[in-house]
Each structure stands twice: as C-alpha cells, then as structure tokens.
N, C-alpha and C positions, 0 to 999 in steps of 0.2 A: 396595677388595682384589678383584681378578678371581676369578671362580668357576670351576669345572671346566669348564662349559660354553664359556667364552672359549677355553680352550686347545684343547678338543676341535674347536673349529671351526678354529682357527689353526695347529695342529699334531696333526691327528688320528691320524697314524702314528707320533707319537713314544711311546716307552715310558713309561707314567707310574710303573709299578712293577715291579720284578724280585723274583722268588722263588727264590733261586739254589738251595736243597736240592732243590726238585721241579722246577726247569727253567722254571717257569712265568713268565709275563710278560704284562701288559695294557697296551694302548695307551690314549691318552686317549679316543679315540673310543669304544672298547669299554667303558672304564671308565664313561663318560658314559651310554653307551646301556643299560647293565645297572643303572646307579643308577636312571635315568628308570623302567625297568620296576620296578624294586623299589619305588619311590616310590608309582608307580600301584596296585601290589600292596596295599601298607601303607594307602594311602588307601581303596582297596576293600573292606579288611577293616573299615572304619569308624573308624579311628582319626583323631581330631580334633586340630587345631593345638594344640602345648602338650601332648599325651600322649606317652607314652614306651614305649619297648621295652627289653627286655634281651637282651644277647649273649653267649653262653658259647662263644667262639671262639679258635682258635690263630691264629697269623699266616699269613694266606691272603689271596688276592686278594678273597674277598666280603667281608671286613672292612672293606675300604676303599669297596666299593660300597655296603654297608648303611649306613656312616657317612655317605656322600654322599647315599643315598637319604632318611635321616632329615632332613637339611639341606633336601633339595628338597620334602619332604612337611611341613614346620614341626614335626617332633616331636623328642623328646629319645631319645638311645640311652645306655644304662648298660652298658659293659663289665664283665663279672664277672671276677674273678681265679679263676683254676683252683685256687688254694690256699685259697679260703674254704672253711669248714665248712659242712655243711648248713644248720644253723640260722642261720648268718650270711647264706648265700644268700637263705634265706626272709625273713630280716629286710630285706635289700637290696631284694628284689621287692616287700615289702610296703610299705616306707618310700618307694620311689621311684614307686610306682604304676605299675609296667610292666604294659602290657595284654597282652604275649606275650613269649616267649621264643624265641630263634633259637640253635641250638647245632650244633657241628661233629662230624662223625663221628670225627675223631681222638679227641674227649672223650666218645665214648659211653658208656663204663661210668660216669663222674662224671655225666652227663647223665640215666642210667637210675637211678642211685643218689639224684639229687635228686629224681626223680618218685616213686620207692618211699618214700622218707623224707618224702613231703608238702612239701618245699621249694617246689616250683612250683605247688602248689595245682592250681586248675581253670582256670588260664591256657593258653589256646592255645598249641601248642608245634611248632617246625618245625626241620627239620634240612637241612643243606646236602648237596650232591653225593649219593652213594649211600645218603643216609637214617640214621635211628635207628629201630628198632623202637618204636613207640608215638608217633612224632613225625610230623607232616606234612610234605609235600615242598615245599621252598623252590623248586625248579627248576621244579616243575609250576605254582606260582604265577606266577613270572616268564614262562614259556612262554604263559601265558592273556593276557597283556597286548597290547593293541593299541599297537605301536611309534609310530604316527602320533597317537595321543591326547595332548591338550595337558594340562599339569599346571595345577591351580589356584594362583593368586597367593598363597600362603602365607607367613607368617614364616620367616626362616631359621633351620632347627633346629640343633641343637649338642649336644654332649656333655653328660651327666650325670653326674659321675664321684664315685666314693667312695673315702674314703681306704683305706689297706691294712689297717685294723683292728690295728696292731700293739700298740696300748694299750688296745684294747676294742673294741666294735661300729664297723664302719666308719661314716663321717660322710658325708653326702652334700653336695655342693656345686652347687646348681643356679642357673645365671644366666639372666635373662630371654631370651627370644627375640628375634632382631634384625629388625624390622619390614622388611616387604618391600621398601620404598623406600630402605632403608639397607643392603640386603645387599651392596653393594660398599664401604662404607665400611672405611676402614683399622682394624685393632686397636688398642686403647689401648696395648698394649706391642709396639713394633716392634723390640725389641732383635735379633731373630734376623736382621732385614733390615739394619737400620742399623750394628750393630757386628760380626756374623758374617758378613755379606754374601751371604745367600741370594739367588739370582736364578734366571733362566730356564736358566743353565748350571750349576746345582746338581746333583750326584749325592750323595744324602744316604743315609748307611748307618745302619739302625736294628738294633742286635742285641738289642733287649729286646723283651718282649712289648707289643704295641699296646694291651692292657688297661690299662696303665699311662699315666698323664697324659703326661709329657714325649715318651715314643716317639710316642704318639697325636698330640699337637699337631704335633710337628715334621715327622712324615710328611705331615700335611695342609697344613703352611705350605709344604713343599716343592712340593706339587701346585698350591697357588694361586700359586706363582711361576712355574709352567711346568717344574719340574724332574722329575728321575727318582729316585724312592726306591728303594733296595735293602733289601729286609726279609729279615732272618734269622729262622728258625723259633724258633731258641735261641742263645744266646752260646756259641761255641766260640773259643778264642783263636787257633789256627791258622788256622781258617775265615774269622775276621774280617779277618785280615791277608790272606789270599788274596782275600777279596772286594775290598779296597780296591785291590790291583793290578789283579784282573781287570775290575772297572767303572771303574776310574779314578775313585774316590771323592774327592770335594772336601771334603765335610762329614760329620761323624758326632757321634754323642753316646753317652757312657759313664757309667759309675758306678765309683769307684775299684776295687771287687773284681775289675773286668775288667782294670784296669790290672795289679793284681798277678798276674792268672793270665797275661796276655799276657808280663809280665817274667820269669815262671818258665820260660817256654820255653826251650830250649837256644839259647845265643848263634847257632850256625849257622843256626839255623830263623828268630830272629827277624830276623836280617840278610840273610834270602833273599828278601825280598819287596821289590819296587818300591813305595814310599810316596809317590813324588814328587808325586802329583797332589793329595794331601791339604793342605788349606789351612786348616782349623778343626775341631779336635777339642773339643767342648763336653763338659764333666763337671759334674755335680751330685748331689742326692739322698742325700750322704753326705760328711762330712769327709774331705778326701784327705790321707793322711799326707806330710808334707813329703818325706822320701826316696823314696816312690813318686812323686810328681809330679816331682821333680827328675830321676831316673832316666828318666822317660817324655820330658821335655823334652830330655834329651841325647840320646835315641834319635829321637825325631820332630821334633825343633827346636821352636822357640817358637810352636807353633801351638795350644796348650791353653789355653781359655777356660774360666773357672769362674764360675758363678752360684749364689747362694743364693735360693731362692724356695719357695713352696709352691702347691699347687694352690688355696688359698683366695684368691691373686692380690691379697695386701694391699700387695706391694712386692716389688722384685728388687734384689739388689746383682750387680754384676759385675767381675770382674778380668782385664784382658787379659795375655797371657803375660809381656810385658816388665815390665810393674808387678808381678806375681807374683814374678818373679825378683828385684826388689828388695825385696819384702815377703813372703818364704816364710810360707805359711800363712794369709794373708788371703783372703776371699772377696769384696773388693772395695768399692766405693762404691755408694751406690744410684743408680739410673737411673729416667728418665720421671719427674722433678720430685719423687720420693717422699725423704723425709729419714728416717733411722734414728736411734734413740734407744736408749740403755741406762738402765735404771732399776732402782731396788731394789724389794723386795716392795710398798712403799708408792707406787710410782709416781713417787719421786723420781730425777732425773738422778743419776748417778754420776760420778766423775773418769775422764779417760782412764786407760786400763790397769786398770781395776776390772771385774770380771765382774759382769754381771747380766742382766735380761730384755731381748731385743732387742725392739724395737717400732717400728713404722712409723706415719708419719702422711704425709696427702697423696695416699695412694692411694685406689683405689676401695673401698667398703665390701662386705661379703659377709655371708651368713648361712648357716649350717647346715641343712639342709633338715630342717624338724620338730624341730629342736632349739635353742629360744631360750636356753635356760640355757647351752649349750655356747659358743653364739655370745656371749652377754654375757660369758663369762669369758675370751674374747680381747680384749675392749676394756677399757681403764681409763677413768677419769672423764674424762681429756682427748680421748678419741676415738680413742687410738692401738692399732693391733691388734698381737698377737703369735701366732707359731705355736707357742710354748711353748718356744723355744729360748734358750739362754744362750750370751753372748758379750761381748766387749769391743771399744771402739775406742781405735786408739792417737790420738798428738796429732794427726794430719793427717787423722783421720776415716775411716781404713780398718778395716773390720769383719773380726773374728776370732771364730771359733765355738768355743765351748766344749763344750756338750752339751745335751740336752734336760732341763728340769727334771724329768721323770718319770725319768732315769736317774741322778740324784745320787744319792750313796752318803752316809748319814748314819751316820757311825761315831764314837760316843761324844761326840756333839754338834758334830762337825767335819763341814762340807760338803766332800766329796771329787769331784773332777771325772774319771769315767773318761776321757775324751779326752786329759787331760793325761798320765795314765800309759800309755795306748796309745800315745801319741806317742814317749814313751821307749823302750818296749819294741819298736816296730817297727823302731827302729833297730839294734837287736842284729843282728849277722850271721847268727844261726841263726834268726831269726824271720820267717816270711812275712806272717801276720797275726795279730792279738790283740783279744780283747775283755775288757773288764774290767766286772764287774758287782758289786753288793753281794749277798752271801748272810747270812740270819739268824746272828746271833751273840748267845749268852745274855748276856752283860756288856755289849757295845759296841753291842747293835741291829743293826749290820751289820758284816760285815768285807769286806775288798777280795779279790776273788777273780778270778784272770786265767786266759784261756782261751787257750793258744797253739797257733797251727798252722806246725809247723816249715818251713823251706826245703827244698827237695827235697835229699835226703841228708844233711841234718843232723839231730842228735838232742840239743836242748838239755834240760837238767835243771834242776829248781828250784833247787839250790843255785847254778848259774851264772846263772840269771836273777834270782835274789834279790841276788847280788853287784853285778851290772850295775844294778839298782835302788837299792842301797845308795849308790852313788856318785852318783846323778842325782836322787833323791827323798827329800823329807823323810818322817820316820818313818811319819806317819799314811796316807800316801799309797802305802806299799809293799804289793804283796800279801801277804796272809797265808796264801793258798792258792793251789795251781797245777793246771792241767789241761792235759795236751797231748792234742790232738785232730785229727784228720784235715781237718776243714773246720769252719767256722762257719754256724751257721743264718741264712740270709739269704732275703729274698723274691727274686723274679725282677727286681726293681727294683734290687737290689743293698743294699736296706736292712737292717742288722743286726737280727736279732730276738732282742734281747736277754732279753724275756720267756720265750722258750723255755729259754734258759740260766738264767734266775733259778728257773723252775719244778721243774729239778731238784732244788732245794734246799728247796722249801718243805716244812713238816711235813706229813706224811700226815693224811688227814680233812678 
C-alpha cells in the first residue's frame, strides 16, 4: 500500500485534507514535510521504536501530521477521548506506556485539569499552536529540525487505540509494528477499497472525532490512496450536507444518530443541497433502526453500505444497499474469508432465527493490552472470538444484531432484548429516538424502562406509547416506565451510553 511520501512526490500540490470550519487545508507536500519534521523531533527526544505517545487533540491538521510522524518514527500513537475522566486518562497513559502527551490549545482547560489532578504525571507535555501554560511548544520543536536530515529505517508505526470505556475502564488494542521492508504491503482487510471503491479520486467526508477508530482509519485510508479528506471539527447536520455539496464528496462515514438528526431537518433544507457526487455512505458503530435507514435510502438513493466490526479486528460483516433493501435490518455476511457463528452460552451452535452470541472464526487473533483475562473471555474453547454482541442468522446466513450481552434486561427470569423494543418504538410517528434499559425492581429484579426523544413538534405521552407497544410486543417486553427526554447520552462516535441512563436509577450509597 503506497505511503504518504509516494503521493507527496507524485501530486505535491493536491490537497490532502480540508478543515472547512477553520478554512485550513494542507497539501500532500506540506503534510509530508511537517510529518518528517515531527518524526525527527520525536526521535530526537529519545523515543525508541515501539514506544508511544498520547494525543489530546481536536480535529485539526496537526492530528494527521503527528499520526504520520509516528509511522515514520516507528512509534505508537494513542488518541485520547475528550470525554474520558481524569482517572481514565491516567489509566490509559499508564497502561499504554505513553512517553509524552501532545495537546491542543482548544482543549486547554481539560489539558490543565489533567495536569492539576495528576493524570499526566511527570511525562513531558507539549502543546500545539499558541500553546498552553505549563506545556512545551510543539512548533518550536519542529522549527529546530533540519529539513534535509534523513530518517532512520524503522518499522512502520501505527495507532494504539483504546475502547470508549462505556462498560468499564478502556481496553487497549496494540498490534505489532510493521517491519520496514513490509511497509508497502496491503492491509489484511481491504473492504474499503474492494467494496466501497476508495481510490485516488476519493473525496472522503469525516464528520466524527479522529480519536475514534473508524474516522481515524478511514481518513488514513483516503490519504494512502491519494484522495482528499474533508474533516469536520464536529458533526452538524446542515453543515455536513453543505460540505458534501461544496467539496463534491464521494465517500463518507456515519453513525445512525447522525442520520436521525439530518432527517429531522426541515424538508426544504434537506432537499436544498446537491448531493449527486455522493457514491458511498458507510455506516456502523450502532444498529440502525429500519425506518431510519429506509428513509435515508429514499433520500440519498441506494448508496448506504453498512458493516459490523470492532476495533479488535476479529471479523467484519458487510451488506450492500441492494441486499439490505431485500433484507431490512441485516448487517450482512462476513468478508475476507471469515466465518460467523451463533452459539449458546455453552458454545453450541443454535438454529437459524435463534438469538445467541455472535462469534467469528478464520480472522486474525488479537489481545487486549495488559489484560489476558479480558482477552481469554473473548475466545471460546474452539478459538472463536466475540465482541460480546448478540444476534441471529437467517436461513441464508445473513446476520442480524440483537444487543450487547451487557445490555440484556433480566426481568422475572426472562431475557429481554432492548433493541427489539427500540425497533418497535422508533416506528411510532412521534418518536425520533429511543433507548430502553433495565432499572432496579424489588420483585422482578429489573423492569423495562424507555427513554423517548420526541420528533420536532411532537408530544408523545406514556399512555399513547404504551398502547402502541401493547399492539406490537408481548407483555414482558412492554416498558413499565417512561421518560421523555430532549436527547440521549451518546459518545461522539454515536454509541448510546446506556450506563449513564441506568446510573440514574441505582440506589444511593
């Protein structure tokens, strides 16, 4: 796979990345030059191959150049979520072994709080641009580098990502560095190229934070193909549509909550943008309600590709737009020679149509960093791996998601799947989004509780929602309590933070 240097030589003046809100743009030549300077700076600080750094950055050009610098210097880089609590940041820095921290002035209050609360420890810390009090200067470090100096032949560095920590402390996934003489070898998973059609003509829109796995990797894949990335600082529904029109975006990636917010725009706004350049809209991270995806396809056309996977890289399923229209709700079939299995709690295969644990075989093995017990829990006796999700296969082998095992509601000894209830409620004409969780109940253990976000201008009530469910759900599955909310707690990757909803109902103390 070509590296950035290849495109910096062949198309030096082409824009590698646009940042529309700030009007910034960086060419391949400039990105490569600054990445080389940053690599020499990191090596000059004494970092050895296989060591790592941590980044506390918003979406800005320096994120791309530092990531590329670590590849050139044979280092790992760990992006930190801006939503991590100080003790979680301290854990990630310690667990990853990060030797230094680079922060953005836009996140100065958080960066200073982390220092004050001891999360950074005695690690060297540097700030971009105008700087942060108490942090060294990144630009000064780059300015001191000799642009003609050669870099040593080191392994190809890479990302060292941590899970979002929605169910506990974040878990690190640290893969081996790529030997120097294999740096141009193709990735094991080339779905983004073979199915989605990424190439030199790609203009890729990233509306999500680069510290998340999928946006990070897809921007990188755009660059190694010689395309152009368009990176928004944060998602805004109207701005995203405007950006597709302005930059003639060909590819993009989304999460379902972004679809919901774009669909909520007034019809005249939604129809006012020219989206004809758009060839592939990829989505993942959370199950997409069938009515939402159907509405998006009616609007954008059959360009929505969906995949199911995880940062662990154990396997991927993909479904093309036409296949989804024939099998609404499916997340596809496995690719890259991987097989998918549905098993019961004892690891035995279950029949088609029966919900069980989703497991993959035939994919690469992985290990959580410094967590052998958590790694072992992902594999069964046959060596099949799971992300902890539940689902079922139809007679033709198409996969459908149910829930994460951690999200199951156990009420009166009955397993209840929140996704099934949410799929019914989201079809209510007055409901925009819904989350279903189990909350404590003295007799039943847990009871089904629904948090509903109304559509604009609507005012659903508990009685009407309950009547809707009575016609469509069996008794134990119907919510016993209701909450109307302005929004649902989500990570910036679009993942629903059920933990925060459930914490409201935990006993005090």
